[in-house]
TILO-693974 format. One line per 4 residues: their letters; for each residue x, z, y of C-alpha. Coordinates in steps of 0.05 Angstrom, whole numbers, plus 5000, padded with zeros to 4 digits. Example, Ala and Ser with C-alpha at 12.3 -4.5 7.8 and 13.67 -1.06 7.14 Angstrom:
2
as) 5246 5156 4910 ~ 5273 5143 4979 $
END
This chain:
456
mrih) 5000 5000 5000 ~ 5022 4985 5069 ~ 4975 5000 5126 ~ 4994 4961 5189 $
hrrl) 4963 4991 5252 ~ 4987 4968 5320 ~ 4961 4975 5390 ~ 4934 4908 5412 $
sala) 4976 4875 5465 ~ 4935 4835 5515 ~ 4991 4786 5527 ~ 5001 4776 5453 $
tias) 4927 4764 5444 ~ 4926 4712 5499 ~ 4987 4678 5469 ~ 4955 4680 5400 $
laav) 4890 4649 5424 ~ 4928 4597 5462 ~ 4969 4580 5401 ~ 4906 4571 5359 $
svla) 4876 4527 5413 ~ 4938 4485 5415 ~ 4939 4478 5340 ~ 4866 4459 5339 $
aacg) 4878 4407 5393 ~ 4937 4380 5354 ~ 4891 4370 5294 ~ 4849 4326 5340 $
ssdd) 4782 4345 5309 ~ 4727 4397 5310 ~ 4700 4430 5247 ~ 4641 4382 5249 $
dnes) 4688 4323 5254 ~ 4728 4350 5196 ~ 4666 4357 5153 ~ 4645 4286 5169 $
sgkv) 4714 4260 5153 ~ 4717 4297 5087 ~ 4769 4347 5109 ~ 4767 4421 5091 $
titv) 4780 4471 5147 ~ 4805 4541 5133 ~ 4827 4598 5177 ~ 4889 4636 5153 $
egwr) 4923 4701 5169 ~ 4979 4680 5217 ~ 5013 4736 5255 ~ 5005 4809 5271 $
pgde) 4979 4836 5338 ~ 5039 4845 5383 ~ 5084 4794 5347 ~ 5131 4755 5392 $
qgti) 5120 4682 5409 ~ 5174 4660 5361 ~ 5134 4687 5302 ~ 5072 4650 5326 $
davn) 5112 4586 5334 ~ 5141 4592 5264 ~ 5072 4600 5232 ~ 5045 4540 5271 $
kqae) 5104 4498 5249 ~ 5090 4516 5177 ~ 5017 4498 5186 ~ 5035 4430 5215 $
afmk) 5082 4418 5155 ~ 5028 4438 5106 ~ 4976 4393 5138 ~ 5025 4335 5135 $
enpd) 5033 4348 5061 ~ 4957 4359 5052 ~ 4922 4312 5101 ~ 4854 4330 5073 $
ivvk) 4861 4403 5096 ~ 4859 4432 5166 ~ 4893 4500 5172 ~ 4879 4544 5232 $
pvew) 4925 4606 5235 ~ 4895 4666 5271 ~ 4920 4734 5293 ~ 4901 4785 5240 $
ewna) 4929 4846 5204 ~ 4900 4890 5149 ~ 4876 4956 5178 ~ 4847 5011 5136 $
etfa) 4800 5033 5191 ~ 4770 4965 5209 ~ 4775 4923 5145 ~ 4707 4943 5116 $
tqla) 4672 4928 5182 ~ 4706 4861 5188 ~ 4689 4845 5116 ~ 4616 4863 5125 $
ggql) 4611 4825 5190 ~ 4643 4762 5165 ~ 4701 4769 5215 ~ 4758 4756 5166 $
pttf) 4799 4692 5159 ~ 4785 4649 5099 ~ 4848 4678 5067 ~ 4881 4745 5082 $
rvpf) 4927 4795 5050 ~ 4905 4862 5022 ~ 4948 4917 4991 ~ 4958 4916 4915 $
tdtk) 4916 4978 4911 ~ 4853 4946 4939 ~ 4848 4883 4897 ~ 4810 4910 4837 $
glae) 4758 4945 4879 ~ 4746 4884 4923 ~ 4740 4841 4860 ~ 4691 4889 4827 $
rqqi) 4648 4887 4889 ~ 4653 4811 4890 ~ 4681 4812 4960 ~ 4741 4766 4945 $
advt) 4739 4701 4906 ~ 4758 4690 4833 ~ 4813 4637 4841 ~ 4837 4639 4769 $
ddvn) 4832 4564 4758 ~ 4866 4547 4824 ~ 4924 4595 4810 ~ 4932 4572 4738 $
alpy) 4939 4500 4764 ~ 5004 4520 4800 ~ 5068 4499 4764 ~ 5095 4570 4760 $
aedf) 5030 4604 4738 ~ 5060 4627 4672 ~ 5124 4652 4703 ~ 5098 4712 4743 $
npsv) 5125 4781 4727 ~ 5065 4807 4687 ~ 5066 4874 4722 ~ 5064 4840 4790 $
laaa) 5010 4790 4771 ~ 4968 4849 4746 ~ 4962 4872 4819 ~ 4924 4807 4834 $
qgtd) 4878 4813 4774 ~ 4811 4847 4769 ~ 4789 4893 4713 ~ 4758 4830 4683 $
gkiy) 4828 4799 4676 ~ 4812 4743 4725 ~ 4859 4727 4782 ~ 4837 4742 4854 $
glpt) 4897 4718 4894 ~ 4972 4708 4895 ~ 5018 4769 4895 ~ 5065 4768 4954 $
dvyg) 5112 4814 4994 ~ 5133 4858 4936 ~ 5174 4916 4961 ~ 5205 4982 4940 $
vglh) 5205 5040 4989 ~ 5273 5054 5021 ~ 5302 5102 5071 ~ 5309 5069 5140 $
ynrd) 5359 5101 5187 ~ 5388 5093 5256 ~ 5463 5081 5253 ~ 5474 5098 5327 $
lfeq) 5442 5166 5318 ~ 5484 5179 5256 ~ 5547 5166 5297 ~ 5523 5209 5354 $
agld) 5511 5266 5305 ~ 5581 5259 5275 ~ 5556 5227 5211 ~ 5583 5164 5177 $
pdqp) 5531 5108 5183 ~ 5564 5073 5124 ~ 5550 5134 5080 ~ 5475 5147 5084 $
pttw) 5447 5207 5046 ~ 5439 5200 4971 ~ 5403 5266 4957 ~ 5345 5301 4991 $
deve) 5391 5359 5008 ~ 5434 5310 5046 ~ 5372 5281 5080 ~ 5354 5350 5104 $
adak) 5425 5366 5127 ~ 5433 5298 5163 ~ 5365 5306 5196 ~ 5385 5374 5223 $
aiad) 5451 5346 5250 ~ 5415 5290 5286 ~ 5363 5336 5315 ~ 5416 5386 5338 $
ktda) 5463 5336 5370 ~ 5415 5283 5398 ~ 5348 5279 5432 ~ 5317 5247 5371 $
agyv) 5278 5274 5311 ~ 5324 5274 5251 ~ 5271 5254 5200 ~ 5197 5237 5208 $
qmst) 5141 5230 5157 ~ 5079 5188 5167 ~ 5015 5229 5166 ~ 4953 5190 5188 $
nntg) 4908 5132 5169 ~ 4925 5139 5095 ~ 5000 5131 5107 ~ 5009 5207 5100 $
gwml) 4983 5202 5029 ~ 5023 5139 5016 ~ 5088 5172 5036 ~ 5073 5238 5003 $
ttlt) 5061 5199 4938 ~ 5128 5164 4950 ~ 5163 5231 4958 ~ 5128 5258 4896 $
yalg) 5152 5198 4855 ~ 5223 5207 4881 ~ 5221 5279 4856 ~ 5193 5261 4788 $
grme) 5118 5275 4797 ~ 5055 5234 4795 ~ 4988 5239 4832 ~ 4945 5212 4774 $
nedg) 4954 5196 4701 ~ 4967 5124 4683 ~ 4895 5101 4675 ~ 4872 5137 4738 $
teas) 4822 5183 4703 ~ 4856 5250 4718 ~ 4885 5276 4783 ~ 4952 5312 4781 $
idnd) 4964 5325 4855 ~ 4979 5399 4845 ~ 5045 5384 4809 ~ 5113 5416 4821 $
atkq) 5144 5354 4852 ~ 5090 5347 4905 ~ 5097 5422 4920 ~ 5173 5414 4925 $
glem) 5166 5356 4973 ~ 5117 5392 5018 ~ 5162 5454 5018 ~ 5220 5410 5041 $
lqtm) 5178 5381 5097 ~ 5155 5451 5116 ~ 5227 5474 5121 ~ 5249 5414 5161 $
rwvd) 5191 5421 5209 ~ 5190 5496 5220 ~ 5258 5524 5200 ~ 5307 5467 5215 $
dsmg) 5265 5440 5273 ~ 5290 5371 5254 ~ 5224 5332 5253 ~ 5206 5337 5327 $
sntn) 5139 5361 5355 ~ 5102 5294 5347 ~ 5076 5292 5276 ~ 5020 5242 5287 $
fewg) 5051 5178 5260 ~ 5028 5119 5219 ~ 5059 5051 5201 ~ 5058 5019 5270 $
tine) 5073 5079 5313 ~ 5131 5103 5270 ~ 5162 5033 5273 ~ 5155 5034 5348 $
afaa) 5188 5102 5355 ~ 5244 5084 5307 ~ 5260 5020 5343 ~ 5262 5059 5409 $
gkig) 5316 5105 5380 ~ 5271 5167 5375 ~ 5276 5176 5300 ~ 5337 5183 5256 $
myms) 5306 5169 5187 ~ 5239 5152 5155 ~ 5212 5123 5091 ~ 5176 5056 5089 $
gsdv) 5175 4990 5050 ~ 5241 4954 5044 ~ 5214 4894 5082 ~ 5194 4932 5146 $
ynal) 5255 4905 5182 ~ 5217 4840 5196 ~ 5164 4878 5236 ~ 5217 4920 5270 $
vttn) 5248 4856 5296 ~ 5187 4812 5312 ~ 5141 4867 5339 ~ 5186 4924 5361 $
qvdp) 5251 4888 5381 ~ 5296 4936 5344 ~ 5371 4930 5358 ~ 5399 4901 5293 $
dsyg) 5466 4936 5303 ~ 5430 5004 5301 ~ 5392 4991 5236 ~ 5409 5015 5167 $
laal) 5372 5015 5100 ~ 5389 5060 5042 ~ 5362 5069 4972 ~ 5312 5125 4968 $
plsd) 5344 5189 4940 ~ 5317 5207 4871 ~ 5319 5274 4835 ~ 5351 5283 4767 $
spda) 5282 5281 4733 ~ 5276 5223 4682 ~ 5209 5208 4714 ~ 5238 5199 4785 $
gilg) 5227 5130 4814 ~ 5211 5092 4877 ~ 5141 5071 4896 ~ 5132 4996 4891 $
ggsv) 5077 4957 4924 ~ 5060 4893 4958 ~ 5003 4849 4981 ~ 4955 4800 4948 $
aavs) 4938 4737 4987 ~ 4863 4738 4973 ~ 4807 4690 4991 ~ 4739 4708 5020 $
akas) 4683 4708 4970 ~ 4642 4671 5022 ~ 4689 4611 5020 ~ 4664 4548 4986 $
paeq) 4700 4524 4923 ~ 4736 4471 4965 ~ 4757 4524 5016 ~ 4781 4569 4959 $
eaav) 4823 4513 4930 ~ 4852 4497 4999 ~ 4868 4571 5012 ~ 4906 4577 4947 $
kwnd) 4945 4514 4964 ~ 4963 4544 5032 ~ 4984 4610 5002 ~ 5026 4574 4951 $
fyre) 5059 4532 5006 ~ 5068 4588 5058 ~ 5077 4651 5018 ~ 5094 4638 4945 $
rkny) 5135 4575 4935 ~ 5194 4603 4973 ~ 5198 4660 4922 ~ 5205 4611 4865 $
dpda) 5234 4545 4888 ~ 5303 4548 4921 ~ 5289 4483 4959 ~ 5225 4512 4987 $
avad) 5262 4576 5005 ~ 5313 4535 5044 ~ 5258 4496 5080 ~ 5225 4561 5099 $
aevl) 5291 4589 5123 ~ 5303 4528 5167 ~ 5235 4539 5202 ~ 5250 4612 5211 $
kasd) 5319 4597 5239 ~ 5291 4548 5290 ~ 5245 4603 5315 ~ 5299 4657 5312 $
qpig) 5261 4698 5259 ~ 5291 4746 5208 ~ 5317 4714 5144 ~ 5340 4753 5084 $
tptl) 5304 4820 5091 ~ 5305 4855 5023 ~ 5246 4845 4976 ~ 5235 4852 4901 $
pifd) 5224 4797 4850 ~ 5154 4769 4841 ~ 5178 4729 4781 ~ 5243 4751 4747 $
qdtw) 5309 4775 4774 ~ 5345 4710 4757 ~ 5294 4669 4797 ~ 5300 4719 4854 $
qqvq) 5376 4713 4853 ~ 5373 4636 4854 ~ 5330 4640 4917 ~ 5376 4691 4948 $
daik) 5436 4646 4935 ~ 5401 4586 4965 ~ 5384 4620 5031 ~ 5450 4657 5038 $
pyvn) 5477 4609 5091 ~ 5414 4624 5133 ~ 5413 4699 5128 ~ 5413 4731 5197 $
vprd) 5393 4803 5181 ~ 5449 4855 5177 ~ 5453 4855 5101 ~ 5520 4893 5104 $
qmts) 5481 4950 5134 ~ 5431 4949 5076 ~ 5479 4951 5017 ~ 5459 5021 4996 $
ftdg) 5389 4993 4982 ~ 5407 4924 4956 ~ 5461 4951 4909 ~ 5419 5008 4883 $
vfdq) 5346 4987 4880 ~ 5349 4949 4814 ~ 5376 5011 4779 ~ 5317 5052 4802 $
qlvp) 5252 5059 4764 ~ 5196 5023 4801 ~ 5130 5062 4797 ~ 5063 5031 4817 $
epaa) 5016 5066 4864 ~ 4961 5110 4836 ~ 4914 5069 4793 ~ 4845 5091 4817 $
htqe) 4813 5104 4885 ~ 4882 5097 4916 ~ 4862 5093 4988 ~ 4812 5150 4982 $
vygi) 4865 5194 4949 ~ 4914 5177 5004 ~ 4862 5198 5055 ~ 4854 5265 5020 $
ldsv) 4930 5274 5020 ~ 4934 5258 5095 ~ 4901 5323 5111 ~ 4951 5361 5067 $
vqkv) 5011 5330 5102 ~ 4980 5342 5171 ~ 4966 5415 5156 ~ 5038 5428 5133 $
ltde) 5066 5394 5194 ~ 5020 5428 5244 ~ 5011 5498 5215 ~ 5073 5539 5203 $
nadi) 5035 5585 5155 ~ 5002 5530 5114 ~ 4988 5552 5042 ~ 5015 5494 5002 $
dsll) 4988 5518 4935 ~ 4918 5525 4963 ~ 4922 5457 4997 ~ 4944 5422 4934 $
adan) 4891 5456 4891 ~ 4836 5435 4939 ~ 4863 5364 4944 ~ 4867 5358 4869 $
dkaq) 4794 5380 4862 ~ 4772 5329 4914 ~ 4811 5273 4880 ~ 4785 5291 4812 $
allg) 4714 5287 4838 ~ 4729 5215 4858 ~ 4761 5198 4792 ~ 4702 5226 4755 $
END
């Protein structure tokens, strides 16, 4: 799960609408004209609110290339981003693009409610349909085994850190922490010697539950059993993680006084140099650059510290490029073709990866941000080798992650009622970070009861 909330920028909105208008004009036809000419028109998720013009330009260039390859399809990119608070309303009101990304955790529920389209036949027609990593493809399948989109943006959670703040605190930015004791010690050093918070944890809009689950996994615990029928929130690993946060917040005073963070606001604060370390998906560097203008020289990415428990692992997630259930069969087919062209082919075909890199380079966009294999590691490596000449992200400042992630156990998010469970856990994290005397045992017992009531 990754929840992307950002404050809407008026300028970005105007630019986005202008870009859509320009693209529509370039197509030279209205929807009615397209219908009469036999063309299929789809709207597609293009860029996030607040993204820079270069990102918008890159998407529009890809749309133009796709339409040249598929002259019977008109693609209209629009500004959109998945938001846990507004998605249901947009879905009910028919305000979504024809195709959009949702977190791995939401696919099965949307499929069961028939809110996204069954695109099994369209996906199976792709040349690489049988080559997906089965565990990754499972995230795009419903409980009926049918396929409801293309898996994309697969990531493992890493520890993002500010190299400048490390140096200011007398720490070696080339030696990021490898244990949670070291995270705590480095966070205190940063807080003591700079004006920044040493370590910050997300806590709102379901991201608090997402990151508490991540911390639990890293310490060897789980929030549910494998089939999602039994809650296990009140486990020793979750308690240990909360006790560490409690110590950092109230004893070490290394987390700062602002504890009200989620995905967008924590990225903003980190890029502004106000945070020393935080956990998030390995691919967040793209957003830090295109939306938050982070200084690349200050950025570092480390493998998430794991405990000695044999069950310790990193939370893995991603997105599914789904299609609206309201789309016609022709629109569904067109949407899968677009998602193959724009999102998937570059993960499989080295030539497509190079073509994508060339477009990104022309628009000065990040190339080479760490992700995890959607197919197999050999295919992933072939793609990485192909785009190596184009890589413009500071990979030498990410080696702790890139060298270590494939040796770490990748653990999927909780299987059932994931978002609702994350919402329950939000309140636990918030209580620990805002109440010095929070009773962790009581909080976990209550949260476990609430989650079990959901799981039934």
